[in-house]
All heavy atoms as atom14 arrays in JSON, in Angstrom:
{
  "sequence": "MTPEQRVVWEAEVRSLYDGMVRIVVTPTWAKLIDFETTLPSAVEELVRERAARQRA",
  "atom14_mask": [
    [1, 1, 1, 1, 1, 1, 1, 1, 0, 0, 0, 0, 0, 0],
    [1, 1, 1, 1, 1, 1, 1, 0, 0, 0, 0, 0, 0, 0],
    [1, 1, 1, 1, 1, 1, 1, 0, 0, 0, 0, 0, 0, 0],
    [1, 1, 1, 1, 1, 1, 1, 1, 1, 0, 0, 0, 0, 0],
    [1, 1, 1, 1, 1, 1, 1, 1, 1, 0, 0, 0, 0, 0],
    [1, 1, 1, 1, 1, 1, 1, 1, 1, 1, 1, 0, 0, 0],
    [1, 1, 1, 1, 1, 1, 1, 0, 0, 0, 0, 0, 0, 0],
    [1, 1, 1, 1, 1, 1, 1, 0, 0, 0, 0, 0, 0, 0],
    [1, 1, 1, 1, 1, 1, 1, 1, 1, 1, 1, 1, 1, 1],
    [1, 1, 1, 1, 1, 1, 1, 1, 1, 0, 0, 0, 0, 0],
    [1, 1, 1, 1, 1, 0, 0, 0, 0, 0, 0, 0, 0, 0],
    [1, 1, 1, 1, 1, 1, 1, 1, 1, 0, 0, 0, 0, 0],
    [1, 1, 1, 1, 1, 1, 1, 0, 0, 0, 0, 0, 0, 0],
    [1, 1, 1, 1, 1, 1, 1, 1, 1, 1, 1, 0, 0, 0],
    [1, 1, 1, 1, 1, 1, 0, 0, 0, 0, 0, 0, 0, 0],
    [1, 1, 1, 1, 1, 1, 1, 1, 0, 0, 0, 0, 0, 0],
    [1, 1, 1, 1, 1, 1, 1, 1, 1, 1, 1, 1, 0, 0],
    [1, 1, 1, 1, 1, 1, 1, 1, 0, 0, 0, 0, 0, 0],
    [1, 1, 1, 1, 0, 0, 0, 0, 0, 0, 0, 0, 0, 0],
    [1, 1, 1, 1, 1, 1, 1, 1, 0, 0, 0, 0, 0, 0],
    [1, 1, 1, 1, 1, 1, 1, 0, 0, 0, 0, 0, 0, 0],
    [1, 1, 1, 1, 1, 1, 1, 1, 1, 1, 1, 0, 0, 0],
    [1, 1, 1, 1, 1, 1, 1, 1, 0, 0, 0, 0, 0, 0],
    [1, 1, 1, 1, 1, 1, 1, 0, 0, 0, 0, 0, 0, 0],
    [1, 1, 1, 1, 1, 1, 1, 0, 0, 0, 0, 0, 0, 0],
    [1, 1, 1, 1, 1, 1, 1, 0, 0, 0, 0, 0, 0, 0],
    [1, 1, 1, 1, 1, 1, 1, 0, 0, 0, 0, 0, 0, 0],
    [1, 1, 1, 1, 1, 1, 1, 0, 0, 0, 0, 0, 0, 0],
    [1, 1, 1, 1, 1, 1, 1, 1, 1, 1, 1, 1, 1, 1],
    [1, 1, 1, 1, 1, 0, 0, 0, 0, 0, 0, 0, 0, 0],
    [1, 1, 1, 1, 1, 1, 1, 1, 1, 0, 0, 0, 0, 0],
    [1, 1, 1, 1, 1, 1, 1, 1, 0, 0, 0, 0, 0, 0],
    [1, 1, 1, 1, 1, 1, 1, 1, 0, 0, 0, 0, 0, 0],
    [1, 1, 1, 1, 1, 1, 1, 1, 0, 0, 0, 0, 0, 0],
    [1, 1, 1, 1, 1, 1, 1, 1, 1, 1, 1, 0, 0, 0],
    [1, 1, 1, 1, 1, 1, 1, 1, 1, 0, 0, 0, 0, 0],
    [1, 1, 1, 1, 1, 1, 1, 0, 0, 0, 0, 0, 0, 0],
    [1, 1, 1, 1, 1, 1, 1, 0, 0, 0, 0, 0, 0, 0],
    [1, 1, 1, 1, 1, 1, 1, 1, 0, 0, 0, 0, 0, 0],
    [1, 1, 1, 1, 1, 1, 1, 0, 0, 0, 0, 0, 0, 0],
    [1, 1, 1, 1, 1, 1, 0, 0, 0, 0, 0, 0, 0, 0],
    [1, 1, 1, 1, 1, 0, 0, 0, 0, 0, 0, 0, 0, 0],
    [1, 1, 1, 1, 1, 1, 1, 0, 0, 0, 0, 0, 0, 0],
    [1, 1, 1, 1, 1, 1, 1, 1, 1, 0, 0, 0, 0, 0],
    [1, 1, 1, 1, 1, 1, 1, 1, 1, 0, 0, 0, 0, 0],
    [1, 1, 1, 1, 1, 1, 1, 1, 0, 0, 0, 0, 0, 0],
    [1, 1, 1, 1, 1, 1, 1, 0, 0, 0, 0, 0, 0, 0],
    [1, 1, 1, 1, 1, 1, 1, 1, 1, 1, 1, 0, 0, 0],
    [1, 1, 1, 1, 1, 1, 1, 1, 1, 0, 0, 0, 0, 0],
    [1, 1, 1, 1, 1, 1, 1, 1, 1, 1, 1, 0, 0, 0],
    [1, 1, 1, 1, 1, 0, 0, 0, 0, 0, 0, 0, 0, 0],
    [1, 1, 1, 1, 1, 0, 0, 0, 0, 0, 0, 0, 0, 0],
    [1, 1, 1, 1, 1, 1, 1, 1, 1, 1, 1, 0, 0, 0],
    [1, 1, 1, 1, 1, 1, 1, 1, 1, 0, 0, 0, 0, 0],
    [1, 1, 1, 1, 1, 1, 1, 1, 1, 1, 1, 0, 0, 0],
    [1, 1, 1, 1, 1, 0, 0, 0, 0, 0, 0, 0, 0, 0]
  ],
  "atom14_positions": [
    [[116.33, 76.54, 47.49], [115.85, 77.76, 48.13], [115.37, 78.69, 47.02], [116.1, 78.97, 46.08], [116.98, 78.38, 48.95], [116.6, 79.64, 49.67], [117.95, 80.39, 50.65], [118.17, 79.2, 51.93], [0.0, 0.0, 0.0], [0.0, 0.0, 0.0], [0.0, 0.0, 0.0], [0.0, 0.0, 0.0], [0.0, 0.0, 0.0], [0.0, 0.0, 0.0]],
    [[114.17, 79.15, 47.15], [113.62, 80.07, 46.15], [114.22, 81.47, 46.37], [114.73, 81.77, 47.46], [112.09, 80.17, 46.26], [111.76, 80.79, 47.5], [111.43, 78.8, 46.15], [0.0, 0.0, 0.0], [0.0, 0.0, 0.0], [0.0, 0.0, 0.0], [0.0, 0.0, 0.0], [0.0, 0.0, 0.0], [0.0, 0.0, 0.0], [0.0, 0.0, 0.0]],
    [[114.15, 82.32, 45.35], [114.65, 83.7, 45.54], [113.98, 84.42, 46.72], [114.64, 85.15, 47.46], [114.32, 84.37, 44.21], [114.31, 83.25, 43.21], [113.75, 82.07, 43.97], [0.0, 0.0, 0.0], [0.0, 0.0, 0.0], [0.0, 0.0, 0.0], [0.0, 0.0, 0.0], [0.0, 0.0, 0.0], [0.0, 0.0, 0.0], [0.0, 0.0, 0.0]],
    [[112.7, 84.17, 46.91], [111.98, 84.82, 48.01], [112.49, 84.3, 49.36], [112.68, 85.07, 50.3], [110.47, 84.58, 47.9], [109.82, 85.24, 46.7], [110.02, 84.45, 45.39], [110.38, 83.24, 45.44], [109.83, 85.05, 44.32], [0.0, 0.0, 0.0], [0.0, 0.0, 0.0], [0.0, 0.0, 0.0], [0.0, 0.0, 0.0], [0.0, 0.0, 0.0]],
    [[112.72, 82.98, 49.45], [113.25, 82.4, 50.69], [114.64, 82.93, 50.98], [115.0, 83.16, 52.14], [113.27, 80.87, 50.59], [111.91, 80.23, 50.59], [111.98, 78.75, 50.27], [112.77, 78.33, 49.44], [111.14, 77.97, 50.95], [0.0, 0.0, 0.0], [0.0, 0.0, 0.0], [0.0, 0.0, 0.0], [0.0, 0.0, 0.0], [0.0, 0.0, 0.0]],
    [[115.43, 83.13, 49.93], [116.79, 83.64, 50.12], [116.77, 85.04, 50.7], [117.57, 85.37, 51.58], [117.55, 83.63, 48.79], [119.01, 84.01, 48.95], [119.72, 84.06, 47.62], [121.09, 84.4, 47.56], [121.8, 85.19, 48.33], [121.26, 85.77, 49.34], [123.07, 85.44, 48.11], [0.0, 0.0, 0.0], [0.0, 0.0, 0.0], [0.0, 0.0, 0.0]],
    [[115.86, 85.88, 50.23], [115.75, 87.25, 50.75], [115.41, 87.22, 52.24], [116.01, 87.94, 53.04], [114.69, 88.04, 49.94], [114.37, 89.36, 50.61], [115.18, 88.28, 48.52], [0.0, 0.0, 0.0], [0.0, 0.0, 0.0], [0.0, 0.0, 0.0], [0.0, 0.0, 0.0], [0.0, 0.0, 0.0], [0.0, 0.0, 0.0], [0.0, 0.0, 0.0]],
    [[114.46, 86.38, 52.62], [114.07, 86.28, 54.03], [115.22, 85.73, 54.86], [115.53, 86.24, 55.95], [112.81, 85.38, 54.18], [112.51, 85.12, 55.64], [111.62, 86.02, 53.48], [0.0, 0.0, 0.0], [0.0, 0.0, 0.0], [0.0, 0.0, 0.0], [0.0, 0.0, 0.0], [0.0, 0.0, 0.0], [0.0, 0.0, 0.0], [0.0, 0.0, 0.0]],
    [[115.89, 84.69, 54.36], [117.02, 84.1, 55.07], [118.13, 85.13, 55.27], [118.68, 85.26, 56.35], [117.55, 82.89, 54.28], [118.79, 82.31, 54.85], [118.89, 81.44, 55.88], [120.13, 82.58, 54.41], [120.21, 81.14, 56.12], [121.0, 81.82, 55.23], [120.68, 83.37, 53.41], [122.37, 81.85, 55.07], [122.06, 83.39, 53.26], [122.89, 82.64, 54.08]],
    [[118.46, 85.87, 54.21], [119.51, 86.88, 54.3], [119.16, 87.95, 55.33], [120.01, 88.37, 56.11], [119.78, 87.51, 52.94], [120.92, 88.48, 52.96], [121.25, 89.07, 51.61], [120.8, 88.55, 50.58], [121.97, 90.09, 51.6], [0.0, 0.0, 0.0], [0.0, 0.0, 0.0], [0.0, 0.0, 0.0], [0.0, 0.0, 0.0], [0.0, 0.0, 0.0]],
    [[117.92, 88.39, 55.34], [117.49, 89.4, 56.31], [117.65, 88.87, 57.74], [118.1, 89.6, 58.63], [116.05, 89.81, 56.05], [0.0, 0.0, 0.0], [0.0, 0.0, 0.0], [0.0, 0.0, 0.0], [0.0, 0.0, 0.0], [0.0, 0.0, 0.0], [0.0, 0.0, 0.0], [0.0, 0.0, 0.0], [0.0, 0.0, 0.0], [0.0, 0.0, 0.0]],
    [[117.29, 87.61, 57.96], [117.43, 87.02, 59.29], [118.9, 86.94, 59.71], [119.26, 87.25, 60.84], [116.82, 85.61, 59.32], [115.31, 85.6, 59.26], [114.68, 86.22, 60.49], [115.18, 86.0, 61.62], [113.69, 86.93, 60.33], [0.0, 0.0, 0.0], [0.0, 0.0, 0.0], [0.0, 0.0, 0.0], [0.0, 0.0, 0.0], [0.0, 0.0, 0.0]],
    [[119.76, 86.51, 58.79], [121.18, 86.42, 59.11], [121.76, 87.79, 59.39], [122.49, 87.99, 60.36], [121.95, 85.73, 57.95], [123.46, 85.83, 58.15], [121.53, 84.28, 57.82], [0.0, 0.0, 0.0], [0.0, 0.0, 0.0], [0.0, 0.0, 0.0], [0.0, 0.0, 0.0], [0.0, 0.0, 0.0], [0.0, 0.0, 0.0], [0.0, 0.0, 0.0]],
    [[121.43, 88.76, 58.57], [121.95, 90.12, 58.78], [121.5, 90.7, 60.12], [122.23, 91.48, 60.73], [121.52, 91.04, 57.64], [122.28, 90.76, 56.36], [121.83, 91.74, 55.25], [122.53, 91.47, 54.02], [123.71, 92.0, 53.7], [124.31, 92.82, 54.54], [124.28, 91.7, 52.56], [0.0, 0.0, 0.0], [0.0, 0.0, 0.0], [0.0, 0.0, 0.0]],
    [[120.33, 90.3, 60.6], [119.84, 90.84, 61.87], [120.63, 90.3, 63.06], [120.53, 90.83, 64.16], [118.35, 90.52, 62.04], [118.15, 89.14, 62.3], [0.0, 0.0, 0.0], [0.0, 0.0, 0.0], [0.0, 0.0, 0.0], [0.0, 0.0, 0.0], [0.0, 0.0, 0.0], [0.0, 0.0, 0.0], [0.0, 0.0, 0.0], [0.0, 0.0, 0.0]],
    [[121.42, 89.26, 62.86], [122.2, 88.67, 63.94], [123.47, 89.44, 64.26], [124.04, 89.29, 65.34], [122.58, 87.23, 63.59], [121.43, 86.24, 63.42], [121.96, 84.91, 62.91], [120.67, 86.06, 64.72], [0.0, 0.0, 0.0], [0.0, 0.0, 0.0], [0.0, 0.0, 0.0], [0.0, 0.0, 0.0], [0.0, 0.0, 0.0], [0.0, 0.0, 0.0]],
    [[123.94, 90.25, 63.34], [125.25, 90.9, 63.49], [125.13, 92.41, 63.25], [124.29, 92.86, 62.49], [126.25, 90.33, 62.47], [126.38, 88.83, 62.56], [125.7, 88.01, 61.67], [127.18, 88.25, 63.53], [125.81, 86.63, 61.76], [127.3, 86.87, 63.63], [126.61, 86.07, 62.74], [126.72, 84.72, 62.81], [0.0, 0.0, 0.0], [0.0, 0.0, 0.0]],
    [[126.05, 93.16, 63.9], [126.1, 94.61, 63.67], [126.65, 94.91, 62.29], [126.29, 95.91, 61.69], [126.99, 95.29, 64.72], [126.39, 95.2, 66.11], [125.15, 95.1, 66.21], [127.16, 95.21, 67.08], [0.0, 0.0, 0.0], [0.0, 0.0, 0.0], [0.0, 0.0, 0.0], [0.0, 0.0, 0.0], [0.0, 0.0, 0.0], [0.0, 0.0, 0.0]],
    [[127.53, 94.07, 61.8], [128.11, 94.28, 60.48], [128.68, 92.98, 59.95], [129.0, 92.07, 60.71], [0.0, 0.0, 0.0], [0.0, 0.0, 0.0], [0.0, 0.0, 0.0], [0.0, 0.0, 0.0], [0.0, 0.0, 0.0], [0.0, 0.0, 0.0], [0.0, 0.0, 0.0], [0.0, 0.0, 0.0], [0.0, 0.0, 0.0], [0.0, 0.0, 0.0]],
    [[128.77, 92.87, 58.67], [129.36, 91.68, 58.06], [129.86, 92.04, 56.67], [129.52, 93.09, 56.13], [128.35, 90.53, 57.98], [127.2, 90.76, 57.02], [126.15, 89.32, 56.72], [125.56, 88.93, 58.32], [0.0, 0.0, 0.0], [0.0, 0.0, 0.0], [0.0, 0.0, 0.0], [0.0, 0.0, 0.0], [0.0, 0.0, 0.0], [0.0, 0.0, 0.0]],
    [[130.68, 91.17, 56.14], [131.2, 91.35, 54.79], [130.95, 90.07, 54.0], [130.75, 89.0, 54.56], [132.7, 91.67, 54.77], [132.99, 92.98, 55.48], [133.51, 90.55, 55.37], [0.0, 0.0, 0.0], [0.0, 0.0, 0.0], [0.0, 0.0, 0.0], [0.0, 0.0, 0.0], [0.0, 0.0, 0.0], [0.0, 0.0, 0.0], [0.0, 0.0, 0.0]],
    [[130.98, 90.21, 52.72], [130.85, 89.05, 51.84], [132.21, 88.81, 51.21], [132.82, 89.73, 50.66], [129.81, 89.33, 50.75], [129.65, 88.19, 49.79], [128.55, 88.51, 48.78], [128.46, 87.46, 47.8], [128.16, 87.64, 46.54], [127.9, 88.85, 46.09], [128.1, 86.64, 45.71], [0.0, 0.0, 0.0], [0.0, 0.0, 0.0], [0.0, 0.0, 0.0]],
    [[132.69, 87.59, 51.31], [133.97, 87.23, 50.72], [133.7, 86.28, 49.57], [133.04, 85.26, 49.73], [134.9, 86.56, 51.76], [135.16, 87.53, 52.91], [136.18, 86.09, 51.11], [135.9, 86.93, 54.07], [0.0, 0.0, 0.0], [0.0, 0.0, 0.0], [0.0, 0.0, 0.0], [0.0, 0.0, 0.0], [0.0, 0.0, 0.0], [0.0, 0.0, 0.0]],
    [[134.21, 86.62, 48.41], [134.04, 85.78, 47.22], [135.39, 85.2, 46.85], [136.37, 85.92, 46.74], [133.47, 86.61, 46.04], [133.35, 85.76, 44.8], [132.14, 87.22, 46.42], [0.0, 0.0, 0.0], [0.0, 0.0, 0.0], [0.0, 0.0, 0.0], [0.0, 0.0, 0.0], [0.0, 0.0, 0.0], [0.0, 0.0, 0.0], [0.0, 0.0, 0.0]],
    [[135.43, 83.9, 46.69], [136.66, 83.22, 46.29], [136.44, 82.65, 44.9], [135.5, 81.89, 44.68], [137.01, 82.09, 47.28], [138.24, 81.34, 46.83], [137.17, 82.65, 48.68], [0.0, 0.0, 0.0], [0.0, 0.0, 0.0], [0.0, 0.0, 0.0], [0.0, 0.0, 0.0], [0.0, 0.0, 0.0], [0.0, 0.0, 0.0], [0.0, 0.0, 0.0]],
    [[137.3, 83.02, 43.99], [137.23, 82.49, 42.63], [138.4, 81.53, 42.44], [139.56, 81.95, 42.43], [137.32, 83.64, 41.6], [136.29, 84.57, 41.87], [137.18, 83.11, 40.18], [0.0, 0.0, 0.0], [0.0, 0.0, 0.0], [0.0, 0.0, 0.0], [0.0, 0.0, 0.0], [0.0, 0.0, 0.0], [0.0, 0.0, 0.0], [0.0, 0.0, 0.0]],
    [[138.1, 80.24, 42.34], [139.2, 79.28, 42.21], [139.9, 79.41, 40.86], [139.29, 79.76, 39.85], [138.49, 77.93, 42.33], [137.09, 78.19, 41.94], [136.8, 79.61, 42.32], [0.0, 0.0, 0.0], [0.0, 0.0, 0.0], [0.0, 0.0, 0.0], [0.0, 0.0, 0.0], [0.0, 0.0, 0.0], [0.0, 0.0, 0.0], [0.0, 0.0, 0.0]],
    [[141.19, 79.11, 40.87], [141.95, 79.11, 39.62], [142.04, 77.71, 39.05], [142.45, 77.53, 37.91], [143.37, 79.67, 39.84], [144.02, 78.88, 40.84], [143.31, 81.12, 40.27], [0.0, 0.0, 0.0], [0.0, 0.0, 0.0], [0.0, 0.0, 0.0], [0.0, 0.0, 0.0], [0.0, 0.0, 0.0], [0.0, 0.0, 0.0], [0.0, 0.0, 0.0]],
    [[141.66, 76.69, 39.86], [141.62, 75.32, 39.38], [140.68, 74.53, 40.29], [140.33, 74.99, 41.37], [143.0, 74.68, 39.36], [143.65, 74.59, 40.71], [144.42, 75.54, 41.3], [143.55, 73.51, 41.64], [144.82, 75.11, 42.53], [144.31, 73.87, 42.77], [142.92, 72.28, 41.64], [144.42, 73.05, 43.88], [143.04, 71.45, 42.74], [143.8, 71.84, 43.84]],
    [[140.28, 73.38, 39.86], [139.41, 72.52, 40.65], [139.81, 71.07, 40.43], [140.33, 70.71, 39.38], [137.96, 72.72, 40.26], [0.0, 0.0, 0.0], [0.0, 0.0, 0.0], [0.0, 0.0, 0.0], [0.0, 0.0, 0.0], [0.0, 0.0, 0.0], [0.0, 0.0, 0.0], [0.0, 0.0, 0.0], [0.0, 0.0, 0.0], [0.0, 0.0, 0.0]],
    [[139.58, 70.25, 41.44], [139.9, 68.83, 41.34], [138.7, 68.04, 41.86], [138.17, 68.33, 42.92], [141.13, 68.51, 42.19], [141.52, 67.05, 42.16], [142.78, 66.82, 42.97], [143.19, 65.36, 42.9], [144.42, 65.13, 43.67], [0.0, 0.0, 0.0], [0.0, 0.0, 0.0], [0.0, 0.0, 0.0], [0.0, 0.0, 0.0], [0.0, 0.0, 0.0]],
    [[138.3, 67.06, 41.1], [137.21, 66.18, 41.5], [137.79, 64.98, 42.23], [138.68, 64.3, 41.71], [136.41, 65.71, 40.27], [135.33, 64.67, 40.55], [134.24, 65.27, 41.43], [134.76, 64.14, 39.25], [0.0, 0.0, 0.0], [0.0, 0.0, 0.0], [0.0, 0.0, 0.0], [0.0, 0.0, 0.0], [0.0, 0.0, 0.0], [0.0, 0.0, 0.0]],
    [[137.31, 64.74, 43.43], [137.72, 63.57, 44.18], [136.54, 62.63, 44.22], [135.5, 62.94, 44.81], [138.18, 63.94, 45.6], [139.37, 64.89, 45.54], [138.54, 62.68, 46.38], [139.82, 65.41, 46.89], [0.0, 0.0, 0.0], [0.0, 0.0, 0.0], [0.0, 0.0, 0.0], [0.0, 0.0, 0.0], [0.0, 0.0, 0.0], [0.0, 0.0, 0.0]],
    [[136.69, 61.48, 43.59], [135.63, 60.48, 43.51], [135.85, 59.49, 44.64], [136.67, 58.58, 44.55], [135.68, 59.8, 42.14], [134.6, 58.75, 41.99], [133.82, 58.55, 42.94], [134.54, 58.13, 40.92], [0.0, 0.0, 0.0], [0.0, 0.0, 0.0], [0.0, 0.0, 0.0], [0.0, 0.0, 0.0], [0.0, 0.0, 0.0], [0.0, 0.0, 0.0]],
    [[135.12, 59.65, 45.74], [135.31, 58.81, 46.9], [134.81, 57.38, 46.69], [135.07, 56.51, 47.5], [134.65, 59.41, 48.13], [135.33, 60.66, 48.61], [134.7, 61.88, 48.51], [136.59, 60.6, 49.17], [135.34, 63.03, 48.95], [137.22, 61.74, 49.62], [136.6, 62.96, 49.51], [0.0, 0.0, 0.0], [0.0, 0.0, 0.0], [0.0, 0.0, 0.0]],
    [[134.08, 57.13, 45.61], [133.63, 55.76, 45.34], [134.76, 54.92, 44.77], [134.77, 53.7, 44.91], [132.43, 55.77, 44.4], [131.17, 56.3, 45.07], [129.95, 56.18, 44.18], [129.97, 55.38, 43.23], [128.98, 56.9, 44.43], [0.0, 0.0, 0.0], [0.0, 0.0, 0.0], [0.0, 0.0, 0.0], [0.0, 0.0, 0.0], [0.0, 0.0, 0.0]],
    [[135.72, 55.55, 44.09], [136.81, 54.79, 43.48], [138.16, 55.09, 44.1], [139.06, 54.27, 44.03], [136.89, 55.07, 41.96], [137.11, 56.47, 41.76], [135.61, 54.66, 41.26], [0.0, 0.0, 0.0], [0.0, 0.0, 0.0], [0.0, 0.0, 0.0], [0.0, 0.0, 0.0], [0.0, 0.0, 0.0], [0.0, 0.0, 0.0], [0.0, 0.0, 0.0]],
    [[138.32, 56.26, 44.73], [139.62, 56.65, 45.29], [139.41, 57.37, 46.62], [138.67, 58.33, 46.69], [140.35, 57.6, 44.33], [140.44, 57.0, 43.06], [141.74, 57.93, 44.84], [0.0, 0.0, 0.0], [0.0, 0.0, 0.0], [0.0, 0.0, 0.0], [0.0, 0.0, 0.0], [0.0, 0.0, 0.0], [0.0, 0.0, 0.0], [0.0, 0.0, 0.0]],
    [[140.07, 56.89, 47.66], [140.04, 57.57, 48.94], [141.31, 58.39, 49.1], [142.39, 57.92, 48.72], [139.97, 56.57, 50.1], [138.64, 55.9, 50.36], [138.79, 54.87, 51.49], [137.58, 56.91, 50.73], [0.0, 0.0, 0.0], [0.0, 0.0, 0.0], [0.0, 0.0, 0.0], [0.0, 0.0, 0.0], [0.0, 0.0, 0.0], [0.0, 0.0, 0.0]],
    [[141.23, 59.59, 49.65], [142.45, 60.34, 49.95], [143.31, 59.54, 50.94], [142.79, 58.79, 51.76], [141.92, 61.63, 50.6], [140.51, 61.74, 50.15], [140.02, 60.34, 49.97], [0.0, 0.0, 0.0], [0.0, 0.0, 0.0], [0.0, 0.0, 0.0], [0.0, 0.0, 0.0], [0.0, 0.0, 0.0], [0.0, 0.0, 0.0], [0.0, 0.0, 0.0]],
    [[144.6, 59.69, 50.86], [145.51, 58.9, 51.7], [145.23, 59.09, 53.19], [145.34, 58.14, 53.96], [146.96, 59.23, 51.37], [147.21, 60.61, 51.58], [0.0, 0.0, 0.0], [0.0, 0.0, 0.0], [0.0, 0.0, 0.0], [0.0, 0.0, 0.0], [0.0, 0.0, 0.0], [0.0, 0.0, 0.0], [0.0, 0.0, 0.0], [0.0, 0.0, 0.0]],
    [[144.85, 60.28, 53.6], [144.56, 60.52, 55.02], [143.35, 59.7, 55.46], [143.32, 59.15, 56.57], [144.33, 62.0, 55.28], [0.0, 0.0, 0.0], [0.0, 0.0, 0.0], [0.0, 0.0, 0.0], [0.0, 0.0, 0.0], [0.0, 0.0, 0.0], [0.0, 0.0, 0.0], [0.0, 0.0, 0.0], [0.0, 0.0, 0.0], [0.0, 0.0, 0.0]],
    [[142.35, 59.59, 54.6], [141.16, 58.8, 54.93], [141.52, 57.32, 54.95], [141.08, 56.58, 55.83], [140.02, 59.09, 53.93], [138.82, 58.18, 54.2], [139.6, 60.55, 54.0], [0.0, 0.0, 0.0], [0.0, 0.0, 0.0], [0.0, 0.0, 0.0], [0.0, 0.0, 0.0], [0.0, 0.0, 0.0], [0.0, 0.0, 0.0], [0.0, 0.0, 0.0]],
    [[142.31, 56.88, 53.99], [142.75, 55.48, 53.97], [143.47, 55.13, 55.27], [143.25, 54.06, 55.85], [143.68, 55.22, 52.79], [142.96, 55.2, 51.46], [143.91, 54.93, 50.3], [145.04, 54.43, 50.55], [143.54, 55.22, 49.17], [0.0, 0.0, 0.0], [0.0, 0.0, 0.0], [0.0, 0.0, 0.0], [0.0, 0.0, 0.0], [0.0, 0.0, 0.0]],
    [[144.33, 56.02, 55.76], [145.06, 55.79, 57.0], [144.1, 55.69, 58.18], [144.26, 54.81, 59.05], [146.09, 56.89, 57.24], [146.89, 56.73, 58.5], [147.74, 55.46, 58.53], [148.12, 54.96, 57.45], [147.99, 54.96, 59.63], [0.0, 0.0, 0.0], [0.0, 0.0, 0.0], [0.0, 0.0, 0.0], [0.0, 0.0, 0.0], [0.0, 0.0, 0.0]],
    [[143.1, 56.56, 58.25], [142.12, 56.5, 59.33], [141.35, 55.18, 59.3], [141.08, 54.59, 60.35], [141.14, 57.68, 59.23], [141.71, 59.04, 59.57], [140.7, 60.13, 59.23], [142.12, 59.1, 61.02], [0.0, 0.0, 0.0], [0.0, 0.0, 0.0], [0.0, 0.0, 0.0], [0.0, 0.0, 0.0], [0.0, 0.0, 0.0], [0.0, 0.0, 0.0]],
    [[141.01, 54.69, 58.12], [140.29, 53.42, 57.98], [141.18, 52.28, 58.48], [140.72, 51.39, 59.21], [139.84, 53.21, 56.52], [139.32, 51.8, 56.31], [138.79, 54.23, 56.14], [0.0, 0.0, 0.0], [0.0, 0.0, 0.0], [0.0, 0.0, 0.0], [0.0, 0.0, 0.0], [0.0, 0.0, 0.0], [0.0, 0.0, 0.0], [0.0, 0.0, 0.0]],
    [[142.46, 52.3, 58.1], [143.39, 51.27, 58.56], [143.54, 51.3, 60.09], [143.52, 50.26, 60.74], [144.76, 51.44, 57.9], [144.84, 50.87, 56.51], [146.29, 50.77, 56.03], [146.94, 52.07, 55.94], [146.92, 52.85, 54.84], [146.29, 52.46, 53.77], [147.54, 54.01, 54.84], [0.0, 0.0, 0.0], [0.0, 0.0, 0.0], [0.0, 0.0, 0.0]],
    [[143.66, 52.49, 60.66], [143.81, 52.61, 62.1], [142.57, 52.1, 62.84], [142.67, 51.41, 63.85], [144.08, 54.06, 62.49], [145.46, 54.56, 62.11], [145.67, 56.04, 62.38], [144.78, 56.67, 63.03], [146.7, 56.58, 61.96], [0.0, 0.0, 0.0], [0.0, 0.0, 0.0], [0.0, 0.0, 0.0], [0.0, 0.0, 0.0], [0.0, 0.0, 0.0]],
    [[141.4, 52.43, 62.32], [140.16, 51.97, 62.95], [140.08, 50.45, 62.89], [139.73, 49.79, 63.87], [138.94, 52.6, 62.28], [137.64, 52.18, 62.93], [136.43, 52.77, 62.31], [136.34, 52.28, 60.92], [135.46, 52.72, 60.04], [134.61, 53.66, 60.37], [135.43, 52.23, 58.82], [0.0, 0.0, 0.0], [0.0, 0.0, 0.0], [0.0, 0.0, 0.0]],
    [[140.42, 49.87, 61.74], [140.39, 48.41, 61.6], [141.36, 47.76, 62.57], [141.05, 46.73, 63.18], [140.7, 48.03, 60.16], [0.0, 0.0, 0.0], [0.0, 0.0, 0.0], [0.0, 0.0, 0.0], [0.0, 0.0, 0.0], [0.0, 0.0, 0.0], [0.0, 0.0, 0.0], [0.0, 0.0, 0.0], [0.0, 0.0, 0.0], [0.0, 0.0, 0.0]],
    [[142.54, 48.36, 62.74], [143.52, 47.8, 63.67], [143.0, 47.86, 65.11], [143.19, 46.91, 65.88], [144.85, 48.55, 63.54], [0.0, 0.0, 0.0], [0.0, 0.0, 0.0], [0.0, 0.0, 0.0], [0.0, 0.0, 0.0], [0.0, 0.0, 0.0], [0.0, 0.0, 0.0], [0.0, 0.0, 0.0], [0.0, 0.0, 0.0], [0.0, 0.0, 0.0]],
    [[142.35, 48.96, 65.47], [141.8, 49.09, 66.82], [140.69, 48.06, 67.04], [140.57, 47.5, 68.13], [141.25, 50.49, 67.06], [142.3, 51.53, 67.32], [141.7, 52.83, 67.84], [140.61, 53.33, 67.04], [140.74, 54.19, 66.01], [141.94, 54.61, 65.67], [139.7, 54.61, 65.35], [0.0, 0.0, 0.0], [0.0, 0.0, 0.0], [0.0, 0.0, 0.0]],
    [[139.9, 47.81, 66.03], [138.8, 46.85, 66.17], [139.31, 45.42, 66.3], [138.69, 44.59, 66.96], [137.83, 46.97, 64.98], [137.03, 48.25, 65.02], [136.18, 48.45, 63.79], [136.35, 47.79, 62.77], [135.24, 49.38, 63.86], [0.0, 0.0, 0.0], [0.0, 0.0, 0.0], [0.0, 0.0, 0.0], [0.0, 0.0, 0.0], [0.0, 0.0, 0.0]],
    [[140.43, 45.12, 65.66], [141.03, 43.79, 65.76], [141.68, 43.56, 67.12], [141.78, 42.44, 67.58], [142.07, 43.58, 64.67], [141.48, 43.35, 63.28], [142.54, 42.88, 62.32], [143.65, 43.81, 62.16], [143.72, 44.77, 61.24], [142.75, 44.92, 60.36], [144.77, 45.55, 61.16], [0.0, 0.0, 0.0], [0.0, 0.0, 0.0], [0.0, 0.0, 0.0]],
    [[142.12, 44.64, 67.74], [142.85, 44.53, 69.03], [141.94, 44.21, 70.19], [140.8, 44.19, 70.2], [143.6, 45.82, 69.32], [0.0, 0.0, 0.0], [0.0, 0.0, 0.0], [0.0, 0.0, 0.0], [0.0, 0.0, 0.0], [0.0, 0.0, 0.0], [0.0, 0.0, 0.0], [0.0, 0.0, 0.0], [0.0, 0.0, 0.0], [0.0, 0.0, 0.0]]
  ]
}
């Protein structure tokens, strides 16, 4: 998005509401999750459950 497009986009968004605020979150740490080599355990469980349903 170019700076000019951002200005137009922001004006359009602001026109949708009577008021709004901007919330800025500054992280104190970050973690990279590489889904090509490691799946989060919750995702692994969903994959196992789907495979079990497909076998049934």
